[in-house]
N, C-alpha and C positions, 0 to 999 in steps of 0.2 A: 527412554527415551521419548520426547513430548517434545513434540513440533511441533510451533507454529508458526502463521502463516501472515503478514497483513500483503495490502494491495496499494496501490498509488499511484500518482504523475510523477508527486515528491521535484516540482520539479526550482519552486525557490524554496530550499530549507529553514526554515525556522521553527522555534522552540515548542510550536505545537504538534511538529513535525517529531521531536526528538520523543516527547515525551510521550505519541502515541508507540515507538520503538522499544523506549525503558518500557513501559507500561505493557505490552503485549511479550514482550520478554522474559517481565514475573512470572507472567502465561506455560511456562515451560524450561527444553533446557536447550533446543534449539530454535532462533528464529531468523526465518526465510523469508526477504523482502522481494516482493515483485518491484517492477518498474515499469508502469503502461509505456508500450510502446507512442513514437511518433503518431505513427497512423493511428493508433487507437485512440490520442488522445484528440486527433485531428478531427475525425469522425463524431466522439459523443459528444465534446466539451467542445470543439471550433476556438477555440483558443490557440493565441501564439506563443510558444514556447519559448523561452531563453535560451532555454539547454537542452542540448543534444540528447537521445537515451542515452547514445554512450556517453556524455558528461554528468547525468542525473544517478546511475552506476557507477558511477567512480565515486560521484560525491557522498553516496551513501556508504559504499564502499570506507570509505575515506577517514566516517564517521568512529568503524570500529566498533561496533555499537553488534551489526546485520552477522550472524555465522553462513548465511550466502545473498547475496542480490543477485536478480535474474531479469531480468527482461523477458515479459510477458508475449505470450504468443498473441502472436496477428491475427490470426484466425480460429482458430477454438481457443473461448477466453477461458473457459476452464483444464484445458488440458495440463496448465502450469498445475493445477490442486494435483489432476489425478496421476502428473509426474510426480508429486513429490510427497503425495501423499501423506498431508498434515494432518494432524492429531484436533490440533484446534486455531479456526483462523480467525484471528483478529481484528475486528472491524471500526473504521472511527464514527462514531458519531453522527456525523452526518454524510456516510455514504453509499449512495443508494444503487450507481450503478455494477449494475451485474451481480446485487448481492441478493436478488429478489426471490432467486432459486436456489440456495445456496440449503439449507434446510430441506429441502426436496431431493434439490437432485444426490446431495451427499448426506444421507441421514448417516454418519455415521463417525461425523466431521461435529465436534462442539464448534456454536458460529456463537463470540465472544462481541459484544456491543461495549466498546470503549466508550467509557467518559471523558466530555468534551477539555480541554486544558484554554481556561484563558479565550473563549471564540470572541470574545469582541474586538480583542486584540489580537492572535492568531486564527490566524483560518484567510488559507491562501491566495483566497481573490482579493483579499483590505490591501495585501500586497501589491498584486496584480496591479488594483486601480491606482497604486497610488507609481506607479513607474511608469 
């Protein structure tokens, strides 16, 4: 069984996120979605979230795309990878935070960079700026 993991904030779900989930799911048998903690988003992105981490987990769970939806680790961002032991980590085309050392830290995990889906329309920052 091939486990695929994706990470993100997923505050304002949009078709670009659905594309990521569906493309990642095609890479394996089990899709695990890791939702960033509110505290991590605050530190890294310095944005005001619309939805709490609990609501973001529920929203993704309600899509019935992921086999597992889990909150990330507030401390060690890589702990969830060690806990879940995915075979593949699928990253968004523009995902940079906490990704620079993945291949070095986890040499046995295949890292895949997914193509964008209409990034001129479906990018979270564009939705946020319109609110």
